[in-house]
Structures are given as structure tokens and as C-alpha cells.
C-alpha positions as CSV (number, residue, x, y, z in Angstrom):
1,M,0.0,0.0,0.0
2,G,3.0,2.4,0.0
3,A,3.7,5.2,2.5
4,G,1.6,5.6,5.6
5,R,0.3,3.1,8.1
6,P,-1.4,-0.1,6.6
7,G,-5.1,0.2,6.3
8,Y,-5.4,3.8,5.1
9,D,-7.9,4.2,2.3
10,R,-6.2,6.8,0.1
11,I,-9.2,7.4,-2.1
12,S,-11.5,8.0,0.9
13,I,-8.8,10.4,2.4
14,G,-8.6,12.1,-1.0
15,H,-12.4,12.7,-1.1
16,A,-12.3,13.8,2.5
17,F,-9.4,16.3,1.6
18,V,-11.5,17.8,-1.2
19,K,-14.6,18.1,1.1
20,Y,-12.5,19.6,4.0
21,A,-10.9,22.2,1.7
22,E,-14.3,23.1,0.3
23,E,-16.0,23.4,3.6
24,N,-13.3,25.0,5.7
25,S,-12.3,28.5,4.5
26,T,-9.4,28.6,7.0
27,C,-7.8,25.5,5.4
28,V,-5.0,27.3,3.6
29,T,-2.3,24.6,3.6
30,V,-2.1,20.8,3.2
31,P,-1.0,20.2,6.8
32,H,-4.3,21.8,8.0
33,F,-6.1,18.7,6.6
34,A,-3.3,16.1,7.0
35,K,-3.3,16.5,10.8
36,T,-7.0,15.8,10.9
37,V,-6.5,12.3,9.5
38,G,-3.2,11.5,11.2
39,V,-0.9,11.5,8.2
40,S,1.8,13.9,7.2
41,S,1.7,16.1,4.1
42,D,4.9,14.2,2.9
43,T,2.9,10.9,3.0
44,M,0.2,12.5,0.9
45,L,2.8,13.6,-1.6
46,T,4.1,10.1,-1.8
47,W,0.6,8.8,-2.4
48,C,0.3,11.3,-5.3
49,Q,3.4,9.8,-6.9
50,E,2.0,6.2,-6.4
51,D,-1.7,6.6,-7.1
52,P,-3.2,8.6,-10.1
53,Q,-6.7,8.7,-8.6
54,F,-5.4,10.1,-5.3
55,R,-3.2,12.6,-7.3
56,R,-6.4,13.9,-9.1
57,L,-8.2,14.4,-5.8
58,Y,-5.1,16.0,-4.2
59,R,-4.9,18.6,-7.1
60,I,-8.6,19.4,-6.8
61,A,-8.2,20.0,-3.0
62,K,-5.0,22.1,-3.6
63,E,-6.9,24.3,-6.0
64,L,-9.7,24.7,-3.4
65,I,-7.0,25.7,-0.9
66,G,-5.8,28.3,-3.4
67,V,-9.3,29.7,-3.5
68,N,-9.4,29.8,0.3
69,R,-6.0,31.6,0.4
70,L,-7.3,34.2,-2.1
71,K,-10.4,34.7,0.1
72,C,-8.1,35.2,3.1
73,T,-6.5,38.3,1.5
74,Q,-9.9,40.1,1.9
75,P,-10.1,42.4,4.9
76,D,-13.3,40.8,6.2
77,A,-11.9,37.3,6.1
78,E,-11.9,35.1,9.2
79,L,-8.2,34.3,8.7
80,I,-6.2,37.1,7.0
81,L,-3.1,36.4,4.9
82,S,-0.8,39.3,4.0
83,D,-0.6,40.1,0.3
84,S,3.1,39.2,0.2
85,T,2.5,35.8,1.8
86,Y,-0.3,35.1,-0.7
87,R,1.7,36.1,-3.7
88,G,4.9,34.4,-2.5
89,T,3.2,31.0,-2.4
90,L,0.6,31.3,-5.1
91,H,2.4,29.0,-7.5
92,H,2.0,26.1,-5.0
93,Y,-1.8,26.3,-5.3
94,D,-2.4,27.4,-8.9
95,Y,-1.1,24.9,-11.4
96,D,-1.3,27.4,-14.3
97,I,0.8,29.9,-12.4
98,K,3.2,27.1,-11.4
99,N,4.0,26.5,-15.1
100,D,4.3,30.2,-15.7
101,V,6.7,30.6,-12.8
102,R,8.9,27.8,-14.1
103,D,8.9,29.4,-17.6
104,D,9.8,32.8,-16.1
105,K,12.6,31.3,-14.0
106,A,14.0,29.4,-17.1
107,Y,13.9,32.6,-19.1
108,E,15.6,34.7,-16.4
109,S,18.2,32.1,-16.1
110,S,18.9,32.1,-19.8
111,L,19.2,35.9,-19.7
112,R,21.7,35.8,-16.9
113,K,23.8,33.2,-18.8
114,D,23.7,35.4,-21.9
115,E,24.6,38.5,-19.9
116,A,27.5,36.6,-18.2
117,S,28.9,35.5,-21.6
118,T,28.6,38.9,-23.3
119,P,31.6,41.2,-23.0
120,H,30.8,44.5,-21.4
121,T,32.4,47.9,-22.0
122,N,32.4,50.5,-19.2
123,I,31.8,54.1,-20.2
124,N,32.4,57.0,-17.8
125,L,30.2,60.0,-18.3
126,T,30.9,63.4,-16.8
127,V,27.6,65.1,-15.9
128,P,27.3,68.8,-14.8
129,H,26.6,69.0,-11.1
130,D,23.1,70.6,-11.7
131,L,22.0,67.7,-13.8
132,A,23.5,65.2,-11.4
133,I,21.4,66.5,-8.5
134,G,18.2,66.8,-10.6
135,S,18.0,70.6,-10.7
136,N,15.8,72.1,-13.3
137,I,18.1,73.8,-15.9
138,P,16.6,76.2,-18.4
139,T,16.5,74.6,-21.9
140,A,18.6,77.5,-23.3
141,K,21.6,76.4,-21.1
142,V,21.3,72.8,-22.1
143,S,21.1,73.5,-25.9
144,D,24.1,75.9,-26.0
């Protein structure tokens, strides 16, 4: 039967996870549910690798958790998440964004590699003091 104690019915737990995430707006992480059935979130991840049916239910529940997390950014929510916490972990709960984040990171990595392999030339510019401090200089002085 894989990870976890013998006798666990993964599919029943998967359905319970979906129901729990749907009915409990304060369920904003997998461990919120996992502790209620006596398994760890790591065990649930192992089950996802081993069982396609459980994986499907797990993904549904994670998307519901993502909705709960979004609701928790509203000022009248029972449990309030800061905007930075919500945005910082959004890719864990939204599978479309997860793929976008991976693509963005791969693109940024390729840019860094290109930049590191491109020779750079340093140019020193001398700027009048008034320009350097951001003073407004009449156009007539600049164009002379």
C-alpha cells in the first residue's frame, strides 16, 4: 500500500481532503487537513506519486485551498493572509501559475547566462553638477 500506516484508504482520504478544503475556508495549507486524518503532508505527496486517482483528488483539493487563500486576503476574512504571503506562495496552489513561474525562471536564467557570456564595456560620463542633483536647468543652457 506504500507510504503511511497499513489500512489507510487513500481514495477516501482524497475525497475527505476535497470536502475539507471546500467546507473550511481557513484551510490554507495541506497540513491543515493532514493533521485531521493523522498522516503527514509528505505521506500525501508520496501517495500522489504512487496513485493517479489520489493525485487527481489532491490537485482538486489544492486548487480549493488556493481559493481559500485568495479569500483570506480580503479584509473581512476570518483568517487574513498578507498580500506578500499570498503572492509568494501562489504557485504552490495554482497549477497554471506554477508552469508560468517555471517558464519565467528558465527565461531569467537564460538571460543571466547570456549576460555573463557577453563582454561589457564600461563608459564613464561626466555630468554637470546641476544635472546630477536633478535641478531644473533652463533649456537654453542645455542646448548651448
